[in-house]
N, C-alpha and C positions, 0 to 999 in steps of 0.2 A: 212755044206758045205759053207754057206755064210761066216762063220768065217775063214775057210781055204782060201777062195778067198780073203778076206780082208788081211790076212797075206801075201799071194802071191803078192798082189798089193803093199803092203807096202815094201816088199823086192825088187820088181822090180823098184819101185820109187827111191830107193837108187842108182840104177845103171844108172839112166838117165844122170847124169853129165859125165859119161864115154863115152857117145855116141857122135858121130860127130854132131855138131850143126844142120846140115841140116836134119839129121834123128831124132834129139831130139824132134822137134816140132810134127812130125807125131806120134812118139811113145807116147809122152805126150797126144796127142789127143785121141789115142786109150786107154791109161790108164784112162783118165778122163771118157771116154765113158763106159768102163767096170766097173768103180767105180759107176757110175750113175745107170747102169743096175743092178749091184749087190745090191745096196740100194733099188731099186724098188722091187727086188725079196725078200729081207729081210722084206719089209713092206707089203708083199702080203701073204695071208693065203695059207696054203698047198692045201686046196680044190680048191682054185681059180687058183693056179699054174698048177694044173692038167688039167684044162679046158680052160685056157686063155693064150694067147700069151702075154708075157711081153716084152715091147720094150720101147725105148727112142724116144720121138717125134723128128721129123725133126727139129723143132725150137730149141729144147734143144741141139741136135747134133750140130747145127750151132753155138750156144752160146759156147759150149765146144770147138769147133774148133777155134773160135775167141780167147777164153781164152788161148788156147795152143799157138796160133800164137803170142799173146801178152806176152808170157813168164810165164803163170800160171804154178804152180807146183801142182802135185797130192797130 
């Protein structure tokens, strides 16, 4: 599942230049957030995934938002 999500995120990143610049930052921020979440899931054991909520910290979300605003690419 993690591999499929990575592939989906890679494909969707290719379409970012096609978006209106105003929307591009928000979509980039969402893309970066989902990439971070997917990596956390990939690095968590299956037994822990069943019993633990995996999330991205608010501080990391803020960093990702700033990166997208400054033009970072996924």
